[in-house]
Biopython code that builds the backbone (N, CA, C, O; Angstrom):
import numpy as np
from Bio.PDB.StructureBuilder import StructureBuilder

atoms = [
    (1, "UNK", "N", (2.399, 24.201, -3.070)),
    (1, "UNK", "CA", (0.976, 24.416, -3.156)),
    (1, "UNK", "C", (0.625, 24.568, -4.648)),
    (1, "UNK", "O", (1.343, 25.234, -5.393)),
    (2, "UNK", "N", (-0.485, 23.944, -5.073)),
    (2, "UNK", "CA", (-0.835, 24.036, -6.487)),
    (2, "UNK", "C", (-1.456, 25.395, -6.807)),
    (2, "UNK", "O", (-1.911, 26.109, -5.913)),
    (3, "UNK", "N", (-1.468, 25.741, -8.097)),
    (3, "UNK", "CA", (-1.930, 27.067, -8.535)),
    (3, "UNK", "C", (-3.396, 27.311, -8.215)),
    (3, "UNK", "O", (-3.762, 28.427, -7.845)),
    (4, "UNK", "N", (-4.253, 26.285, -8.349)),
    (4, "UNK", "CA", (-5.681, 26.457, -8.088)),
    (4, "UNK", "C", (-5.925, 26.804, -6.621)),
    (4, "UNK", "O", (-6.690, 27.719, -6.317)),
    (5, "UNK", "N", (-5.291, 26.093, -5.735)),
    (5, "UNK", "CA", (-5.452, 26.373, -4.300)),
    (5, "UNK", "C", (-4.887, 27.741, -3.960)),
    (5, "UNK", "O", (-5.486, 28.480, -3.177)),
    (6, "UNK", "N", (-3.760, 28.086, -4.527)),
    (6, "UNK", "CA", (-3.149, 29.391, -4.292)),
    (6, "UNK", "C", (-4.079, 30.501, -4.778)),
    (6, "UNK", "O", (-4.233, 31.520, -4.105)),
    (7, "UNK", "N", (-4.704, 30.307, -5.952)),
    (7, "UNK", "CA", (-5.648, 31.276, -6.496)),
    (7, "UNK", "C", (-6.854, 31.427, -5.569)),
    (7, "UNK", "O", (-7.296, 32.546, -5.306)),
    (8, "UNK", "N", (-7.387, 30.312, -5.073)),
    (8, "UNK", "CA", (-8.527, 30.354, -4.154)),
    (8, "UNK", "C", (-8.168, 31.083, -2.863)),
    (8, "UNK", "O", (-8.970, 31.865, -2.352)),
    (9, "UNK", "N", (-6.983, 30.839, -2.337)),
    (9, "UNK", "CA", (-6.548, 31.525, -1.119)),
    (9, "UNK", "C", (-6.402, 33.024, -1.353)),
    (9, "UNK", "O", (-6.781, 33.825, -0.498)),
    (10, "UNK", "N", (-5.856, 33.410, -2.505)),
    (10, "UNK", "CA", (-5.712, 34.828, -2.826)),
    (10, "UNK", "C", (-7.077, 35.502, -2.961)),
    (10, "UNK", "O", (-7.263, 36.621, -2.483)),
    (11, "UNK", "N", (-8.026, 34.834, -3.603)),
    (11, "UNK", "CA", (-9.374, 35.388, -3.726)),
    (11, "UNK", "C", (-10.031, 35.539, -2.367)),
    (11, "UNK", "O", (-10.666, 36.557, -2.094)),
    (12, "UNK", "N", (-9.885, 34.537, -1.511)),
    (12, "UNK", "CA", (-10.459, 34.597, -0.167)),
    (12, "UNK", "C", (-9.850, 35.751, 0.633)),
    (12, "UNK", "O", (-10.561, 36.490, 1.314)),
    (13, "UNK", "N", (-8.538, 35.896, 0.543)),
    (13, "UNK", "CA", (-7.865, 36.975, 1.271)),
    (13, "UNK", "C", (-8.312, 38.344, 0.765)),
    (13, "UNK", "O", (-8.289, 39.324, 1.510)),
    (14, "UNK", "N", (-8.722, 38.410, -0.518)),
    (14, "UNK", "CA", (-9.181, 39.674, -1.097)),
    (14, "UNK", "C", (-10.651, 39.943, -0.786)),
    (14, "UNK", "O", (-11.171, 40.998, -1.151)),
    (15, "UNK", "N", (-11.338, 39.000, -0.112)),
    (15, "UNK", "CA", (-12.720, 39.222, 0.285)),
    (15, "UNK", "C", (-13.735, 38.384, -0.462)),
    (15, "UNK", "O", (-14.933, 38.506, -0.206)),
    (16, "UNK", "N", (-13.301, 37.554, -1.361)),
    (16, "UNK", "CA", (-14.234, 36.710, -2.119)),
    (16, "UNK", "C", (-14.513, 35.447, -1.312)),
    (16, "UNK", "O", (-13.927, 34.395, -1.566)),
    (17, "UNK", "N", (-15.413, 35.562, -0.336)),
    (17, "UNK", "CA", (-15.674, 34.429, 0.547)),
    (17, "UNK", "C", (-16.700, 33.463, -0.020)),
    (17, "UNK", "O", (-16.748, 32.299, 0.378)),
    (18, "UNK", "N", (-17.527, 33.945, -0.955)),
    (18, "UNK", "CA", (-18.533, 33.090, -1.585)),
    (18, "UNK", "C", (-18.342, 33.155, -3.087)),
    (18, "UNK", "O", (-18.282, 34.243, -3.659)),
    (19, "UNK", "N", (-18.246, 32.010, -3.726)),
    (19, "UNK", "CA", (-18.096, 31.967, -5.178)),
    (19, "UNK", "C", (-19.206, 31.108, -5.738)),
    (19, "UNK", "O", (-19.400, 29.967, -5.319)),
    (20, "UNK", "N", (-19.935, 31.669, -6.692)),
    (20, "UNK", "CA", (-21.059, 30.975, -7.296)),
    (20, "UNK", "C", (-20.675, 30.451, -8.675)),
    (20, "UNK", "O", (-19.921, 31.084, -9.413)),
    (21, "UNK", "N", (-21.208, 29.290, -8.999)),
    (21, "UNK", "CA", (-21.003, 28.717, -10.328)),
    (21, "UNK", "C", (-22.097, 29.240, -11.243)),
    (21, "UNK", "O", (-23.265, 29.295, -10.858)),
    (22, "UNK", "N", (-21.721, 29.619, -12.440)),
    (22, "UNK", "CA", (-22.677, 30.141, -13.404)),
    (22, "UNK", "C", (-23.635, 29.041, -13.853)),
    (22, "UNK", "O", (-23.246, 27.879, -13.967)),
    (23, "UNK", "N", (-24.878, 29.412, -14.104)),
    (23, "UNK", "CA", (-25.860, 28.466, -14.643)),
    (23, "UNK", "C", (-25.518, 28.083, -16.075)),
    (23, "UNK", "O", (-26.042, 27.100, -16.600)),
    (24, "UNK", "N", (-24.646, 28.852, -16.705)),
    (24, "UNK", "CA", (-24.258, 28.598, -18.093)),
    (24, "UNK", "C", (-22.870, 27.965, -18.188)),
    (24, "UNK", "O", (-22.269, 27.938, -19.262)),
    (25, "UNK", "N", (-22.377, 27.470, -17.096)),
    (25, "UNK", "CA", (-21.038, 26.900, -17.032)),
    (25, "UNK", "C", (-20.845, 25.708, -17.973)),
    (25, "UNK", "O", (-19.725, 25.437, -18.406)),
    (26, "UNK", "N", (-21.922, 25.003, -18.287)),
    (26, "UNK", "CA", (-21.834, 23.804, -19.119)),
    (26, "UNK", "C", (-21.819, 24.116, -20.621)),
    (26, "UNK", "O", (-21.546, 23.230, -21.430)),
    (27, "UNK", "N", (-22.107, 25.360, -20.996)),
    (27, "UNK", "CA", (-22.178, 25.709, -22.410)),
    (27, "UNK", "C", (-20.788, 25.819, -23.031)),
    (27, "UNK", "O", (-19.856, 26.336, -22.415)),
    (28, "UNK", "N", (-20.672, 25.329, -24.241)),
    (28, "UNK", "CA", (-19.420, 25.424, -24.976)),
    (28, "UNK", "C", (-19.324, 26.813, -25.592)),
    (28, "UNK", "O", (-20.310, 27.332, -26.115)),
    (29, "UNK", "N", (-18.155, 27.409, -25.533)),
    (29, "UNK", "CA", (-17.964, 28.728, -26.120)),
    (29, "UNK", "C", (-17.038, 28.625, -27.322)),
    (29, "UNK", "O", (-16.232, 27.701, -27.429)),
    (30, "UNK", "N", (-17.168, 29.587, -28.218)),
    (30, "UNK", "CA", (-16.362, 29.604, -29.437)),
    (30, "UNK", "C", (-15.621, 30.924, -29.532)),
    (30, "UNK", "O", (-16.080, 31.951, -29.031)),
    (31, "UNK", "N", (-14.490, 30.880, -30.168)),
    (31, "UNK", "CA", (-13.671, 32.064, -30.324)),
    (31, "UNK", "C", (-13.152, 32.098, -31.758)),
    (31, "UNK", "O", (-12.679, 31.092, -32.287)),
    (32, "UNK", "N", (-13.247, 33.262, -32.370)),
    (32, "UNK", "CA", (-12.691, 33.403, -33.715)),
    (32, "UNK", "C", (-11.177, 33.342, -33.646)),
    (32, "UNK", "O", (-10.562, 33.893, -32.733)),
    (33, "UNK", "N", (-10.588, 32.674, -34.612)),
    (33, "UNK", "CA", (-9.127, 32.646, -34.672)),
    (33, "UNK", "C", (-8.631, 33.531, -35.813)),
    (33, "UNK", "O", (-7.523, 33.350, -36.317)),
    (34, "UNK", "N", (-9.468, 34.493, -36.214)),
    (34, "UNK", "CA", (-9.108, 35.395, -37.301)),
    (34, "UNK", "C", (-9.708, 36.769, -37.038)),
    (34, "UNK", "O", (-10.656, 36.910, -36.266)),
    (35, "UNK", "N", (-9.152, 37.760, -37.679)),
    (35, "UNK", "CA", (-9.661, 39.123, -37.580)),
    (35, "UNK", "C", (-10.759, 39.326, -38.606)),
    (35, "UNK", "O", (-10.673, 38.813, -39.722)),
    (36, "UNK", "N", (-11.786, 40.068, -38.236)),
    (36, "UNK", "CA", (-12.830, 40.416, -39.191)),
    (36, "UNK", "C", (-12.297, 41.501, -40.118)),
    (36, "UNK", "O", (-11.616, 42.430, -39.684)),
    (37, "UNK", "N", (-12.615, 41.367, -41.390)),
    (37, "UNK", "CA", (-12.137, 42.354, -42.361)),
    (37, "UNK", "C", (-12.920, 43.652, -42.222)),
    (37, "UNK", "O", (-14.044, 43.660, -41.720)),
    (38, "UNK", "N", (-12.328, 44.725, -42.662)),
    (38, "UNK", "CA", (-12.986, 46.037, -42.647)),
    (38, "UNK", "C", (-14.266, 45.996, -43.473)),
    (38, "UNK", "O", (-15.265, 46.605, -43.090)),
    (39, "UNK", "N", (-14.252, 45.290, -44.593)),
    (39, "UNK", "CA", (-15.427, 45.178, -45.449)),
    (39, "UNK", "C", (-16.571, 44.468, -44.714)),
    (39, "UNK", "O", (-17.723, 44.894, -44.795)),
    (40, "UNK", "N", (-16.251, 43.396, -44.007)),
    (40, "UNK", "CA", (-17.265, 42.666, -43.243)),
    (40, "UNK", "C", (-17.861, 43.558, -42.150)),
    (40, "UNK", "O", (-19.078, 43.613, -41.974)),
    (41, "UNK", "N", (-17.001, 44.241, -41.435)),
    (41, "UNK", "CA", (-17.466, 45.119, -40.362)),
    (41, "UNK", "C", (-18.366, 46.213, -40.914)),
    (41, "UNK", "O", (-19.422, 46.502, -40.350)),
    (42, "UNK", "N", (-17.941, 46.825, -42.028)),
    (42, "UNK", "CA", (-18.747, 47.899, -42.627)),
    (42, "UNK", "C", (-20.090, 47.397, -43.134)),
    (42, "UNK", "O", (-21.093, 48.103, -43.037)),
    (43, "UNK", "N", (-20.117, 46.185, -43.672)),
    (43, "UNK", "CA", (-21.349, 45.668, -44.268)),
    (43, "UNK", "C", (-22.302, 45.059, -43.247)),
    (43, "UNK", "O", (-23.517, 45.201, -43.389)),
    (44, "UNK", "N", (-21.782, 44.385, -42.221)),
    (44, "UNK", "CA", (-22.641, 43.625, -41.313)),
    (44, "UNK", "C", (-22.659, 44.140, -39.881)),
    (44, "UNK", "O", (-23.730, 44.247, -39.283)),
    (45, "UNK", "N", (-21.523, 44.453, -39.330)),
    (45, "UNK", "CA", (-21.441, 44.794, -37.910)),
    (45, "UNK", "C", (-21.963, 46.203, -37.631)),
    (45, "UNK", "O", (-22.838, 46.389, -36.785)),
    (46, "UNK", "N", (-21.431, 47.182, -38.337)),
    (46, "UNK", "CA", (-21.839, 48.561, -38.077)),
    (46, "UNK", "C", (-23.326, 48.806, -38.302)),
    (46, "UNK", "O", (-23.963, 49.425, -37.449)),
    (47, "UNK", "N", (-23.913, 48.348, -39.415)),
    (47, "UNK", "CA", (-25.347, 48.595, -39.577)),
    (47, "UNK", "C", (-26.189, 47.989, -38.453)),
    (47, "UNK", "O", (-27.171, 48.594, -38.022)),
    (48, "UNK", "N", (-25.819, 46.822, -37.985)),
    (48, "UNK", "CA", (-26.576, 46.198, -36.896)),
    (48, "UNK", "C", (-26.445, 46.988, -35.605)),
    (48, "UNK", "O", (-27.451, 47.389, -35.020)),
    (49, "UNK", "N", (-25.228, 47.213, -35.159)),
    (49, "UNK", "CA", (-25.027, 47.830, -33.857)),
    (49, "UNK", "C", (-25.297, 49.324, -33.829)),
    (49, "UNK", "O", (-25.595, 49.874, -32.769)),
    (50, "UNK", "N", (-25.201, 49.983, -34.961)),
    (50, "UNK", "CA", (-25.491, 51.414, -34.974)),
    (50, "UNK", "C", (-26.996, 51.685, -35.031)),
    (50, "UNK", "O", (-27.431, 52.791, -34.711)),
    (51, "UNK", "N", (-27.799, 50.689, -35.437)),
    (51, "UNK", "CA", (-29.244, 50.879, -35.545)),
    (51, "UNK", "C", (-30.039, 50.039, -34.559)),
    (51, "UNK", "O", (-31.268, 50.015, -34.632)),
    (52, "UNK", "N", (-29.390, 49.368, -33.661)),
    (52, "UNK", "CA", (-30.079, 48.419, -32.787)),
    (52, "UNK", "C", (-31.070, 49.113, -31.844)),
    (52, "UNK", "O", (-32.049, 48.496, -31.423)),
    (53, "UNK", "N", (-30.833, 50.365, -31.515)),
    (53, "UNK", "CA", (-31.732, 51.074, -30.603)),
    (53, "UNK", "C", (-32.883, 51.754, -31.328)),
    (53, "UNK", "O", (-33.805, 52.266, -30.692)),
    (54, "UNK", "N", (-32.834, 51.762, -32.661)),
    (54, "UNK", "CA", (-33.885, 52.390, -33.445)),
    (54, "UNK", "C", (-35.022, 51.391, -33.614)),
    (54, "UNK", "O", (-35.015, 50.596, -34.554)),
    (55, "UNK", "N", (-35.998, 51.425, -32.714)),
    (55, "UNK", "CA", (-37.059, 50.416, -32.713)),
    (55, "UNK", "C", (-38.077, 50.628, -33.825)),
    (55, "UNK", "O", (-38.853, 49.722, -34.131)),
    (56, "UNK", "N", (-38.086, 51.810, -34.432)),
    (56, "UNK", "CA", (-39.071, 52.097, -35.478)),
    (56, "UNK", "C", (-38.622, 51.569, -36.837)),
    (56, "UNK", "O", (-39.458, 51.258, -37.686)),
    (57, "UNK", "N", (-37.321, 51.466, -37.049)),
    (57, "UNK", "CA", (-36.799, 50.941, -38.310)),
    (57, "UNK", "C", (-36.316, 49.525, -38.074)),
    (57, "UNK", "O", (-35.222, 49.321, -37.547)),
    (58, "UNK", "N", (-37.119, 48.543, -38.459)),
    (58, "UNK", "CA", (-36.803, 47.133, -38.194)),
    (58, "UNK", "C", (-36.064, 46.487, -39.359)),
    (58, "UNK", "O", (-35.962, 45.261, -39.401)),
    (59, "UNK", "N", (-35.543, 47.270, -40.309)),
    (59, "UNK", "CA", (-34.869, 46.702, -41.471)),
    (59, "UNK", "C", (-33.608, 45.921, -41.093)),
    (59, "UNK", "O", (-33.215, 44.999, -41.807)),
    (60, "UNK", "N", (-32.978, 46.281, -39.981)),
    (60, "UNK", "CA", (-31.765, 45.587, -39.565)),
    (60, "UNK", "C", (-32.051, 44.181, -39.070)),
    (60, "UNK", "O", (-31.152, 43.341, -39.044)),
    (61, "UNK", "N", (-33.296, 43.910, -38.674)),
    (61, "UNK", "CA", (-33.654, 42.588, -38.177)),
    (61, "UNK", "C", (-33.618, 41.610, -39.324)),
    (61, "UNK", "O", (-33.889, 40.424, -39.132)),
]
sb = StructureBuilder()
sb.init_structure("model")
sb.init_model(0)
sb.init_chain("A")
sb.init_seg("    ")
for serial, (resi, resn, name, xyz) in enumerate(atoms, 1):
    if name == "N":
        sb.init_residue(resn, " ", resi, " ")
    sb.init_atom(name, np.array(xyz, "f"), 0.0, 1.0, " ", f" {name:<3s}", serial, name[0])
structure = sb.get_structure()
């Protein structure tokens, strides 16, 4: 039995009787093949995500 059919049978046995295809299934996804540096995270990532809920200070936008 091939792996795909075996996987489908295992999912069905676990209760997954209906499987829906995502509306975004056709979109291409990208993945970084490198680690972000600490400097990059400190300069760009932290300021954005630490202030994203502060709707009064829009400087991060």
